[in-house]
All heavy atoms as an XYZ file, in Angstrom:
677
protein
N       0.832     -1.173      0.000
C       0.000      0.000      0.000
C       0.880      1.241      0.000
O       1.753      1.390      0.822
C      -0.849     -0.033      1.261
C      -2.269      0.334      1.020
S      -3.217      0.267      2.534
C      -4.288     -1.043      2.071
N       0.636      2.155     -0.918
C       1.473      3.328     -1.036
C       1.210      4.355      0.064
O       2.102      4.979      0.579
N      -0.038      4.551      0.409
C      -0.381      5.550      1.411
C      -0.787      4.864      2.705
O      -1.235      3.740      2.714
C      -1.533      6.414      0.918
C      -1.185      7.264     -0.278
C      -2.359      8.120     -0.679
C      -2.002      8.977     -1.880
N      -3.122      9.808     -2.288
N      -0.640      5.592      3.797
C      -1.053      5.061      5.089
C      -2.474      5.534      5.361
O      -2.711      6.709      5.610
C      -0.097      5.544      6.177
C      -0.393      4.911      7.507
O      -1.293      4.094      7.633
N       0.365      5.292      8.507
N      -3.404      4.623      5.305
C      -4.814      4.949      5.502
C      -5.277      4.682      6.927
O      -6.472      4.724      7.195
C      -5.673      4.139      4.525
C      -5.461      4.522      3.086
C      -4.792      3.672      2.212
C      -5.930      5.723      2.605
C      -4.603      4.015      0.898
C      -5.744      6.085      1.293
C      -5.085      5.227      0.432
O      -4.900      5.577     -0.867
N      -4.379      4.438      7.834
C      -4.739      4.097      9.207
C      -5.522      5.188      9.907
O      -6.568      4.935     10.512
N      -5.048      6.413      9.830
C      -5.729      7.529     10.490
C      -7.116      7.735      9.911
O      -8.087      7.929     10.652
C      -4.896      8.806     10.368
C      -5.577     10.017     10.962
C      -5.676     10.149     12.342
C      -6.114     10.999     10.153
C      -6.310     11.251     12.901
C      -6.746     12.102     10.715
C      -6.839     12.227     12.085
N      -7.222      7.674      8.598
C      -8.521      7.874      7.947
C      -9.485      6.735      8.301
O     -10.685      6.968      8.460
C      -8.350      7.976      6.431
C      -7.556      9.192      6.007
S      -8.252     10.740      6.595
C      -9.692     10.849      5.581
N      -8.982      5.533      8.439
C      -9.820      4.394      8.802
C     -10.382      4.565     10.210
O     -11.580      4.362     10.440
C      -9.015      3.095      8.714
O      -8.498      2.954      7.393
C      -9.864      1.890      9.055
N      -9.531      4.951     11.150
C      -9.986      5.166     12.521
C     -10.968      6.329     12.582
O     -12.006      6.252     13.245
C      -8.782      5.407     13.459
C      -9.226      5.856     14.831
C      -7.938      4.150     13.554
N     -10.671      7.405     11.866
C     -11.558      8.562     11.843
C     -12.927      8.211     11.255
O     -13.962      8.614     11.798
C     -10.908      9.694     11.044
C     -11.594     11.050     11.098
C     -11.594     11.585     12.521
C     -10.886     12.018     10.171
N     -12.938      7.440     10.192
C     -14.206      7.030      9.578
C     -14.999      6.138     10.535
O     -16.225      6.285     10.658
C     -13.945      6.303      8.269
N     -14.328      5.221     11.216
C     -15.003      4.346     12.168
C     -15.608      5.111     13.328
O     -16.760      4.873     13.719
N     -14.842      6.061     13.883
C     -15.361      6.863     14.987
C     -16.502      7.770     14.541
O     -17.477      7.969     15.272
C     -14.236      7.690     15.611
C     -13.208      6.904     16.416
C     -12.072      7.821     16.876
C     -13.853      6.225     17.604
N     -16.389      8.311     13.339
C     -17.464      9.155     12.811
C     -18.742      8.352     12.610
O     -19.833      8.813     12.962
C     -17.040      9.787     11.478
O     -15.918     10.603     11.658
N     -18.607      7.168     12.050
C     -19.784      6.316     11.852
C     -20.412      5.949     13.190
O     -21.643      5.975     13.339
C     -19.395      5.058     11.085
N     -19.590      5.652     14.175
C     -20.112      5.313     15.491
C     -20.809      6.508     16.132
O     -21.849      6.356     16.788
C     -18.990      4.794     16.385
C     -19.414      4.126     17.683
C     -20.348      2.952     17.416
C     -18.205      3.662     18.455
N     -20.275      7.710     15.942
C     -20.907      8.912     16.489
C     -22.267      9.159     15.836
O     -23.243      9.494     16.525
C     -19.990     10.117     16.283
N     -22.351      8.967     14.523
C     -23.630      9.154     13.819
C     -24.647      8.131     14.304
O     -25.822      8.457     14.554
C     -23.417      9.059     12.285
C     -24.737      8.953     11.548
C     -22.615     10.241     11.791
N     -24.212      6.896     14.459
C     -25.111      5.842     14.949
C     -25.564      6.147     16.372
O     -26.738      5.950     16.720
C     -24.423      4.467     14.851
C     -24.263      4.084     13.378
C     -25.196      3.404     15.610
C     -23.382      2.888     13.138
N     -24.664      6.650     17.202
C     -25.016      6.968     18.587
C     -26.057      8.089     18.634
O     -27.044      8.000     19.386
C     -23.767      7.364     19.366
N     -25.861      9.123     17.846
C     -26.822     10.228     17.815
C     -28.179      9.743     17.303
O     -29.229     10.080     17.860
C     -26.283     11.396     16.953
C     -27.359     12.435     16.690
C     -25.085     12.031     17.635
N     -28.165      8.946     16.245
C     -29.421      8.414     15.705
C     -30.124      7.512     16.727
O     -31.351      7.560     16.866
C     -29.148      7.648     14.417
N     -29.350      6.723     17.463
C     -29.946      5.832     18.463
C     -30.543      6.624     19.615
O     -31.627      6.285     20.114
C     -28.903      4.851     18.986
N     -29.881      7.680     20.037
C     -30.397      8.521     21.123
C     -31.698      9.196     20.697
O     -32.643      9.304     21.480
C     -29.344      9.559     21.562
C     -29.944     10.624     22.453
C     -28.180      8.868     22.262
N     -31.763      9.633     19.454
C     -32.968     10.296     18.957
C     -34.110      9.296     18.725
O     -35.274      9.649     18.863
C     -32.646     11.045     17.664
C     -31.656     12.184     17.866
S     -31.117     12.890     16.324
C     -32.433     14.058     16.031
N     -33.777      8.077     18.363
C     -34.788      7.088     17.993
C     -35.370      6.347     19.195
O     -36.573      6.120     19.262
C     -34.161      6.085     17.013
C     -34.950      4.840     16.719
C     -36.146      5.151     15.843
N     -36.809      3.938     15.407
C     -37.818      3.340     16.045
N     -38.266      3.826     17.166
N     -38.384      2.258     15.563
N     -34.517      5.958     20.151
C     -34.953      5.114     21.262
C     -34.963      5.918     22.565
O     -33.945      6.495     22.953
C     -34.031      3.907     21.423
C     -33.989      3.029     20.198
C     -32.873      3.007     19.379
C     -35.075      2.234     19.864
C     -32.835      2.192     18.253
C     -35.045      1.428     18.732
C     -33.922      1.410     17.933
O     -33.896      0.624     16.824
N     -36.092      5.916     23.268
C     -36.152      6.653     24.538
C     -35.509      5.883     25.702
O     -35.084      6.484     26.682
C     -37.653      6.825     24.769
C     -38.285      5.690     24.038
C     -37.386      5.397     22.863
N     -35.397      4.586     25.563
C     -34.878      3.749     26.643
C     -33.350      3.658     26.542
O     -32.793      3.381     25.484
C     -35.502      2.353     26.535
C     -35.262      1.532     27.766
O     -34.483      1.911     28.631
N     -35.923      0.396     27.830
N     -32.662      3.858     27.653
C     -31.197      3.847     27.681
C     -30.634      2.486     27.302
O     -29.608      2.406     26.613
C     -30.693      4.225     29.084
O     -31.312      5.432     29.480
C     -29.201      4.416     29.085
N     -31.274      1.430     27.703
C     -30.762      0.095     27.387
C     -30.821     -0.189     25.885
O     -29.944     -0.870     25.346
C     -31.522     -0.974     28.170
O     -32.888     -0.984     27.784
N     -31.838      0.346     25.200
C     -31.917      0.180     23.744
C     -30.794      0.932     23.043
O     -30.179      0.430     22.103
C     -33.276      0.656     23.224
C     -34.427     -0.208     23.689
O     -34.169     -1.372     24.072
O     -35.573      0.287     23.685
N     -30.535      2.145     23.517
C     -29.446      2.950     22.937
C     -28.107      2.245     23.151
O     -27.281      2.147     22.239
C     -29.430      4.369     23.554
C     -28.203      5.152     23.087
C     -30.705      5.114     23.210
N     -27.905      1.725     24.340
C     -26.666      1.009     24.654
C     -26.508     -0.223     23.772
O     -25.404     -0.509     23.280
C     -26.646      0.606     26.129
O     -26.802      1.772     26.931
C     -25.353     -0.081     26.491
N     -27.583     -0.945     23.548
C     -27.526     -2.143     22.700
C     -27.153     -1.792     21.260
O     -26.326     -2.471     20.638
C     -28.862     -2.868     22.735
N     -27.738     -0.718     20.734
C     -27.434     -0.310     19.358
C     -25.978      0.133     19.239
O     -25.256     -0.265     18.309
C     -28.393      0.822     18.903
C     -27.931      1.437     17.591
C     -29.809      0.293     18.772
N     -25.529      0.952     20.170
C     -24.147      1.452     20.112
C     -23.152      0.302     20.296
O     -22.118      0.254     19.615
C     -23.928      2.553     21.166
C     -24.750      3.784     20.800
C     -22.454      2.922     21.273
C     -24.752      4.865     21.859
N     -23.446     -0.624     21.172
C     -22.559     -1.770     21.392
C     -22.469     -2.641     20.147
O     -21.368     -3.055     19.741
C     -23.053     -2.608     22.582
O     -23.089     -1.776     23.745
C     -22.148     -3.793     22.831
N     -23.612     -2.911     19.528
C     -23.604     -3.732     18.313
C     -22.837     -3.043     17.187
O     -22.022     -3.666     16.497
C     -25.031     -4.028     17.878
N     -23.089     -1.762     17.016
C     -22.386     -1.025     15.957
C     -20.892     -0.929     16.256
O     -20.055     -1.087     15.356
C     -22.985      0.373     15.812
N     -20.556     -0.685     17.511
C     -19.140     -0.595     17.889
C     -18.405     -1.900     17.677
O     -17.232     -1.905     17.289
N     -19.075     -3.001     17.907
C     -18.467     -4.311     17.692
C     -18.147     -4.527     16.217
O     -17.040     -4.950     15.863
C     -19.401     -5.422     18.197
O     -19.642     -5.206     19.585
C     -18.796     -6.788     17.982
N     -19.090     -4.218     15.362
C     -18.875     -4.403     13.920
C     -17.797     -3.456     13.406
O     -16.882     -3.869     12.682
C     -20.197     -4.202     13.150
C     -19.957     -4.191     11.658
C     -21.196     -5.275     13.523
N     -17.886     -2.202     13.785
C     -16.907     -1.219     13.313
C     -15.517     -1.556     13.854
O     -14.517     -1.483     13.125
C     -17.341      0.204     13.710
C     -18.585      0.598     12.907
C     -16.216      1.209     13.485
C     -19.254      1.867     13.381
N     -15.431     -1.945     15.113
C     -14.137     -2.326     15.687
C     -13.536     -3.533     14.998
O     -12.314     -3.606     14.786
N     -14.378     -4.483     14.629
C     -13.887     -5.674     13.929
C     -13.345     -5.318     12.552
O     -12.273     -5.792     12.156
C     -15.023     -6.706     13.789
O     -15.474     -7.055     15.097
C     -14.557     -7.943     13.062
N     -14.052     -4.464     11.834
C     -13.606     -4.072     10.493
C     -12.310     -3.265     10.560
O     -11.376     -3.505      9.786
C     -14.720     -3.291      9.760
C     -14.210     -2.692      8.469
C     -15.908     -4.192      9.507
N     -12.230     -2.320     11.478
C     -11.010     -1.511     11.623
C      -9.840     -2.395     12.069
O      -8.726     -2.279     11.547
C     -11.246     -0.343     12.607
C      -9.942      0.353     12.959
C     -12.223      0.649     12.013
N     -10.091     -3.313     12.991
C      -9.039     -4.234     13.425
C      -8.564     -5.133     12.305
O      -7.369     -5.410     12.180
N      -9.485     -5.589     11.479
C      -9.106     -6.419     10.329
C      -8.250     -5.625      9.351
O      -7.278     -6.152      8.799
C     -10.349     -6.950      9.631
N      -8.590     -4.362      9.141
C      -7.786     -3.516      8.263
C      -6.344     -3.443      8.755
O      -5.402     -3.636      7.986
C      -8.379     -2.104      8.186
C      -7.472     -1.118      7.511
C      -7.395     -1.068      6.127
C      -6.687     -0.254      8.248
C      -6.540     -0.169      5.505
C      -5.836      0.645      7.637
C      -5.769      0.687      6.255
N      -6.175     -3.183     10.049
C      -4.821     -3.076     10.587
C      -4.103     -4.419     10.582
O      -2.888     -4.480     10.377
C      -4.843     -2.472     11.991
C      -5.070     -0.989     11.981
C      -6.231     -0.455     12.491
C      -4.132     -0.129     11.454
C      -6.454      0.910     12.483
C      -4.334      1.235     11.426
C      -5.505      1.762     11.945
N      -4.828     -5.502     10.789
C      -4.216     -6.827     10.726
C      -3.700     -7.158      9.336
O      -2.582     -7.646      9.169
N      -4.508     -6.883      8.331
C      -4.093     -7.138      6.947
C      -2.929     -6.228      6.576
O      -1.972     -6.652      5.918
C      -5.286     -6.940      5.983
C      -4.839     -6.913      4.533
C      -6.325     -8.023      6.200
N      -2.985     -4.981      7.014
C      -1.919     -4.036      6.707
C      -0.603     -4.467      7.353
O       0.460     -4.405      6.725
C      -2.332     -2.646      7.203
C      -1.615     -1.532      6.490
O      -0.929     -1.762      5.512
N      -1.783     -0.324      6.976
N      -0.651     -4.917      8.588
C       0.562     -5.372      9.283
C       1.121     -6.635      8.642
O       2.343     -6.779      8.489
C       0.261     -5.624     10.761
N       0.248     -7.554      8.257
C       0.709     -8.779      7.600
C       1.360     -8.474      6.265
O       2.373     -9.076      5.897
C      -0.461     -9.743      7.410
N       0.811     -7.527      5.538
C       1.375     -7.143      4.249
C       2.761     -6.524      4.431
O       3.686     -6.821      3.675
C       0.445     -6.154      3.547
O       1.016     -5.702      2.347
N       2.898     -5.677      5.435
C       4.205     -5.061      5.703
C       5.223     -6.119      6.117
O       6.388     -6.058      5.716
C       4.070     -4.002      6.791
N       4.809     -7.093      6.899
C       5.707     -8.172      7.304
C       6.151     -9.016      6.123
O       7.301     -9.437      6.047
N       5.223     -9.270      5.204
C       5.558    -10.052      4.016
C       6.584     -9.310      3.161
O       7.553     -9.899      2.672
C       4.299    -10.333      3.197
C       4.569    -11.319      2.040
C       3.480    -11.250      1.014
N       3.777    -10.017      0.402
C       2.991     -9.138     -0.214
N       1.925     -9.291     -0.378
N       3.324     -8.017     -0.704
N       6.402     -8.008      2.982
C       7.342     -7.213      2.191
C       8.725     -7.232      2.831
O       9.741     -7.404      2.143
C       6.824     -5.766      2.031
C       7.894     -4.856      1.471
C       5.590     -5.745      1.144
N       8.779     -7.094      4.152
C      10.067     -7.107      4.849
C      10.742     -8.467      4.722
O      11.956     -8.553      4.512
C       9.862     -6.752      6.318
C      11.141     -6.570      7.069
C      10.894     -6.075      8.475
C      12.208     -5.886      9.202
N      12.024     -5.423     10.566
N       9.965     -9.540      4.817
C      10.530    -10.889      4.676
C      11.076    -11.110      3.266
O      12.134    -11.713      3.089
C       9.476    -11.932      5.003
N      10.366    -10.622      2.266
C      10.845    -10.773      0.891
C      12.118     -9.976      0.662
O      13.027    -10.446     -0.031
C       9.754    -10.336     -0.087
C       8.600    -11.313     -0.171
C       7.466    -10.822     -1.055
O       7.521     -9.678     -1.536
O       6.525    -11.606     -1.255
N      12.206     -8.777      1.245
C      13.432     -7.979      1.117
C      14.608     -8.684      1.778
O      15.715     -8.717      1.236
C      13.227     -6.589      1.726
C      12.322     -5.691      0.917
C      12.008     -4.378      1.632
O      12.443     -4.199      2.798
O      11.318     -3.551      1.024
N      14.375     -9.272      2.944
C      15.439    -10.001      3.645
C      15.885    -11.213      2.841
O      17.080    -11.512      2.758
C      14.961    -10.449      5.024
O      14.687     -9.340      5.830
N      14.933    -11.924      2.245
C      15.265    -13.078      1.422
C      16.101    -12.656      0.214
O      17.094    -13.303     -0.133
C      13.989    -13.773      0.940
C      14.294    -15.026      0.121
C      13.132    -15.455     -0.733
N      12.828    -14.398     -1.682
C      11.612    -14.122     -2.128
N      10.577    -14.788     -1.691
N      11.422    -13.164     -2.990
N      15.734    -11.550     -0.419
C      16.484    -11.067     -1.574
C      17.909    -10.667     -1.191
O      18.859    -10.940     -1.931
C      15.760     -9.888     -2.223
C      14.449    -10.294     -2.875
O      14.246    -11.510     -3.129
O      13.621     -9.398     -3.130
N      18.066    -10.037     -0.024
C      19.402     -9.662      0.437
C      20.247    -10.897      0.738
O      21.430    -10.944      0.404
C      19.310     -8.771      1.677
C      18.782     -7.393      1.411
C      18.564     -6.596      2.687
O      18.703     -7.120      3.785
N      18.207     -5.332      2.537
N      19.641    -11.895      1.352
C      20.368    -13.122      1.662
C      20.773    -13.855      0.386
O      21.895    -14.386      0.283
C      19.520    -14.031      2.545
N      19.887    -13.882     -0.599
C      20.211    -14.531     -1.874
C      21.343    -13.799     -2.574
O      22.252    -14.430     -3.124
C      18.960    -14.582     -2.776
O      17.931    -15.289     -2.086
C      19.254    -15.263     -4.087
N      21.306    -12.465     -2.544
C      22.376    -11.684     -3.175
C      23.715    -11.940     -2.492
O      24.753    -12.074     -3.157
C      22.031    -10.204     -3.129
N      23.705    -12.034     -1.156
C      24.947    -12.318     -0.430
C      25.460    -13.707     -0.764
O      26.670    -13.913     -0.936
C      24.715    -12.179      1.073
N      24.553    -14.664     -0.896
C      24.948    -16.036     -1.224
C      25.527    -16.118     -2.632
O      26.521    -16.812     -2.865
C      23.734    -16.960     -1.090
C      23.991    -18.449     -1.057
C      24.958    -18.796      0.066
C      22.683    -19.189     -0.859
N      24.948    -15.398     -3.560
C      25.466    -15.371     -4.931
C      26.858    -14.731     -4.951
O      27.753    -15.198     -5.656
C      24.493    -14.620     -5.866
C      25.133    -14.310     -7.208
C      23.222    -15.426     -6.046
N      27.049    -13.703     -4.138
C      28.361    -13.046     -4.067
C      29.419    -14.015     -3.521
O      30.526    -14.096     -4.049
C      28.269    -11.809     -3.185
C      29.540    -11.017     -3.127
C      29.367     -9.754     -2.305
C      30.673     -9.000     -2.249
N      30.573     -7.803     -1.418
N      29.058    -14.771     -2.478
C      29.992    -15.752     -1.910
C      30.315    -16.815     -2.942
O      31.473    -17.208     -3.115
C      29.395    -16.396     -0.630
C      30.181    -17.626     -0.219
C      29.361    -15.384      0.495
N      29.297    -17.297     -3.650
C      29.515    -18.329     -4.662
C      30.386    -17.809     -5.792
O      31.224    -18.541     -6.332
C      28.178    -18.814     -5.215
N      30.227    -16.548     -6.145
C      31.030    -15.973     -7.227
C      32.478    -15.762     -6.855
O      33.368    -15.848     -7.700
N      32.737    -15.484     -5.589
C      34.100    -15.208     -5.154
C      34.857    -16.463     -4.731
O      36.074    -16.441     -4.619
C      34.086    -14.191     -4.011
C      33.641    -12.815     -4.461
C      33.601    -11.810     -3.323
O      33.940    -12.170     -2.168
O      33.235    -10.663     -3.578
N      34.176    -17.553     -4.496
C      34.834    -18.792     -4.064
C      35.407    -19.521     -5.286
O      34.992    -19.302     -6.417
C      33.837    -19.682     -3.337
N      36.381    -20.374     -5.035
C      36.938    -21.200     -6.099
C      35.845    -22.125     -6.620
O      35.049    -22.667     -5.856
C      38.118    -22.027     -5.572
C      39.293    -21.154     -5.166
O      39.447    -20.063     -5.759
O      40.031    -21.562     -4.256
N      35.824    -22.353     -7.928
C      34.742    -23.126     -8.544
C      34.619    -24.540     -7.990
O      33.531    -25.034     -7.800
C      34.927    -23.174    -10.053
C      34.540    -21.902    -10.728
C      34.260    -22.164    -12.180
C      33.917    -20.872    -12.872
N      32.545    -20.751    -13.204
N      35.673    -25.187     -7.693
C      35.603    -26.564     -7.234
C      35.514    -26.712     -5.727
O      35.411    -27.820     -5.218
N      35.528    -25.603     -4.979
C      35.579    -25.699     -3.524
C      34.223    -26.092     -2.934
O      33.177    -25.958     -3.564
C      36.029    -24.367     -2.921
O      35.016    -23.399     -3.068
N      34.290    -26.582     -1.717
C      33.061    -26.957     -1.013
C      32.184    -25.740     -0.746
O      30.952    -25.836     -0.767
C      33.395    -27.646      0.313
C      34.021    -29.024      0.109
O      33.772    -29.627     -0.961
O      34.731    -29.492      1.014
N      32.795    -24.582     -0.502
C      32.037    -23.347     -0.243
C      31.208    -22.995     -1.474
O      30.023    -22.669     -1.365
C      32.974    -22.191      0.151
C      32.230    -20.883      0.226
C      33.686    -22.499      1.452
N      31.808    -23.046     -2.638
C      31.091    -22.711     -3.869
C      29.964    -23.697     -4.133
O      28.872    -23.297     -4.513
C      32.060    -22.685     -5.044
N      30.236    -24.979     -3.912
C      29.185    -25.996     -4.139
C      28.019    -25.771     -3.181
O      26.854    -25.829     -3.586
C      29.774    -27.390     -3.959
C      30.717    -27.797     -5.050
C      31.316    -29.166     -4.760
C      32.378    -29.537     -5.798
N      33.026    -30.811     -5.479
N      28.314    -25.539     -1.899
C      27.260    -25.334     -0.927
C      26.466    -24.058     -1.220
O      25.236    -24.044     -1.121
C      27.854    -25.246      0.502
O      28.625    -26.406      0.760
C      26.779    -25.088      1.545
N      27.169    -23.010     -1.623
C      26.491    -21.763     -1.957
C      25.599    -21.916     -3.166
O      24.463    -21.420     -3.183
C      27.512    -20.641     -2.191
N      26.054    -22.620     -4.158
C      25.240    -22.836     -5.373
C      24.025    -23.708     -5.065
O      22.962    -23.500     -5.645
C      26.081    -23.441     -6.477
C      27.114    -22.487     -7.066
S      26.412    -20.890     -7.545
C      25.381    -21.379     -8.915
N      24.165    -24.662     -4.138
C      23.012    -25.468     -3.744
C      21.965    -24.601     -3.039
O      20.770    -24.805     -3.198
C      23.452    -26.610     -2.832
C      24.208    -27.695     -3.538
C      24.785    -28.720     -2.565
O      24.534    -28.597     -1.334
O      25.497    -29.634     -3.018
N      22.437    -23.635     -2.268
C      21.520    -22.741     -1.560
C      20.809    -21.784     -2.473
O      19.680    -21.371     -2.222
N      21.434    -21.388     -3.590
C      20.821    -20.455     -4.527
C      19.765    -21.163     -5.360
O      18.703    -20.635     -5.625
C      21.900    -19.828     -5.454
C      21.253    -19.022     -6.561
C      22.825    -18.942     -4.634
N      20.021    -22.388     -5.764
C      19.070    -23.075     -6.651
C      17.993    -23.796     -5.919
O      17.705    -23.720     -4.824
C      19.788    -24.067     -7.538
O      20.552    -24.964     -6.756
């Protein structure tokens, strides 16, 4: 993901919850009904926002792991290139690359 949408996601979730809370207060005269509506909406919104951050964190971890793998492969290729062709180091390095 090129942009960080975390702040906007949290802001949208809180805004939606505020609108739902105001609508529930205006619609239901009983406090327990208002609490039930806000709790249900908060649960759904919290789950969606949490899922967004979970997917975003997993994606960032995957990118970092791929970068580390690429760096390790490049280092292994460098070792294989600098070692004598018939040496055990070169053979082991070439086995690791392929």
